C-alpha positions in Angstrom: -10.5 -24.4 -43.7 -12.4 -22.3 -41.3 -13.5 -24.2 -38.0 -16.0 -21.1 -37.1 -19.5 -22.3 -36.3 -20.7 -19.3 -39.0 -18.3 -20.5 -41.7 -19.2 -22.2 -44.8 -18.1 -25.0 -46.0 -14.5 -25.3 -47.2 -14.7 -21.1 -46.3 -11.0 -20.2 -45.5 -9.8 -17.9 -42.4 -9.1 -15.3 -44.2 -13.0 -15.2 -45.7 -14.4 -16.3 -42.3 -12.0 -14.3 -40.4 -9.5 -15.6 -37.4 -8.7 -14.8 -33.7 -5.4 -15.1 -32.4 -4.3 -14.3 -28.5 -0.5 -13.5 -28.6 0.0 -14.5 -24.6 3.8 -12.2 -23.7 5.4 -13.8 -20.4 7.5 -11.4 -18.9 10.2 -11.9 -16.5 13.2 -10.8 -14.2 14.9 -13.4 -11.8 15.6 -11.1 -8.6 18.1 -8.6 -8.4 18.8 -9.1 -12.0 18.5 -6.3 -14.7 17.6 -8.2 -17.2 14.3 -8.9 -19.2 13.4 -12.0 -20.9 10.0 -12.6 -22.4 8.1 -15.2 -24.7 6.0 -14.7 -27.2 3.1 -17.3 -27.3 0.7 -17.2 -29.9 -2.9 -19.4 -29.7 -5.0 -20.0 -32.3 -8.6 -20.2 -30.5 -10.9 -22.4 -32.3 -13.7 -21.9 -32.8 -14.4 -18.0 -33.4 -14.5 -16.0 -36.5 -13.8 -12.2 -36.5 -15.6 -9.9 -38.9 -16.7 -6.1 -38.7 -20.0 -4.8 -39.9 -20.5 -1.3 -40.8 -23.8 0.2 -42.2 -23.4 3.7 -44.3 -26.7 5.1 -44.7 -27.1 7.6 -48.0 -28.6 10.2 -48.3 -31.3 8.5 -50.7 -32.6 6.6 -48.0 -30.5 3.8 -49.3 -28.1 2.0 -47.2 -24.5 -0.1 -47.9 -23.4 -2.8 -45.3 -19.8 -3.2 -45.4 -18.5 -6.4 -43.7 -15.2 -6.6 -43.3 -13.0 -10.3 -42.2 -10.0 -10.3 -41.5 -7.4 -11.5 -38.4 -7.7 -10.0 -34.4 -5.0 -9.9 -32.7 -5.4 -10.0 -28.9 -2.2 -8.8 -26.9 -2.0 -10.4 -23.5 0.9 -9.3 -21.3 1.6 -11.5 -17.9 4.5 -11.5 -15.8 6.2 -9.9 -12.4 8.6 -7.0 -13.4 10.6 -5.2 -10.7 13.9 -4.6 -8.8 15.2 -3.7 -5.5 15.5 0.0 -4.4 17.0 0.8 -0.8 16.0 4.1 -1.0 12.2 2.9 -1.4 12.6 0.7 1.4 13.9 3.2 3.0 11.1 5.7 2.0 8.5 3.0 3.4 9.6 2.5 6.3 10.0 6.3 7.3 6.5 6.8 6.5 5.5 3.9 8.5 7.0 5.2 11.6 5.7 8.4 10.7 1.9 7.0 10.4 2.4 5.2 13.6 3.4 8.4 15.3 0.4 10.3 14.3 -1.5 7.4 15.0 -0.4 7.5 18.6 -0.7 11.3 18.9 -4.5 11.0 18.0 -5.3 8.3 20.3 -3.6 10.5 23.0 -5.4 13.6 22.6 -8.7 11.5 22.3 -8.0 9.6 25.2 -6.9 12.9 27.3 -9.4 15.4 26.0 -12.9 13.8 25.0 -13.1 10.5 26.6 -15.3 10.2 29.9 -12.6 8.6 31.8 -9.4 11.0 30.8 -9.3 12.1 34.6 -8.5 8.2 34.9 -6.3 7.9 31.8 -3.9 10.6 32.8 -3.3 9.2 36.3 -2.5 6.0 34.7 -0.5 8.0 31.7 1.1 10.3 33.8 3.8 10.1 36.5 4.5 13.1 39.1 8.0 13.3 40.3 10.2 15.6 42.1 12.7 17.9 41.0 16.0 15.6 41.0 18.2 18.7 42.5 15.8 19.2 45.2 16.5 15.6 45.5 20.6 16.1 45.5 20.5 19.3 47.8 18.3 17.4 50.6 20.3 14.1 50.1 23.9 16.3 50.1 22.8 18.4 53.4 21.6 15.3 54.9 17.8 16.1 55.7 16.8 12.8 54.0 18.8 9.4 53.8 18.9 7.0 51.0 16.2 4.7 52.1 13.5 7.8 52.6 15.2 9.2 48.8 14.0 5.7 47.3 10.5 5.7 49.1 9.9 9.2 47.7 10.5 11.4 50.9 11.9 14.8 50.1 11.6 17.1 53.1 8.4 18.5 51.4 6.6 17.3 53.9 9.0 17.6 56.8 8.4 20.9 58.2 11.4 22.9 59.5 13.5 21.8 56.4 14.3 24.3 53.6 16.8 23.6 51.0 19.5 26.3 50.8 21.9 26.7 47.7 
């Protein structure tokens, strides 16, 4: 006997229509390739299912077709997945690439377009002397270890030249 609000007393589910929801729960455990699933059919009390179709005839009359029946609604839930080392590596590499690209964009903006670009350039880059020049001056005895650590390489000293 139908419990639908529009059903007549004693009317069957076939006559009034019925709605059944079938819930499918999928699942696989981590690091397992087997997928398990469960079907859980549930009757929706108080619902009916019917389809009404109006067919208009050439003579101006029309036919109303009422179809009552079973409506099945499938709902899928759960999580299915598996670990893939290649996908992990691809995501890590893509992350590094995007981080590098962001760094390049910020540096270009900072050094070329912002009002304080001269200050940023002084802070970002450190000018150093040629390491080979330093080694030659030290070998010739022109500068001492203390002077080398302080960055005095003989250019400020008149009369000293680097010979090969």
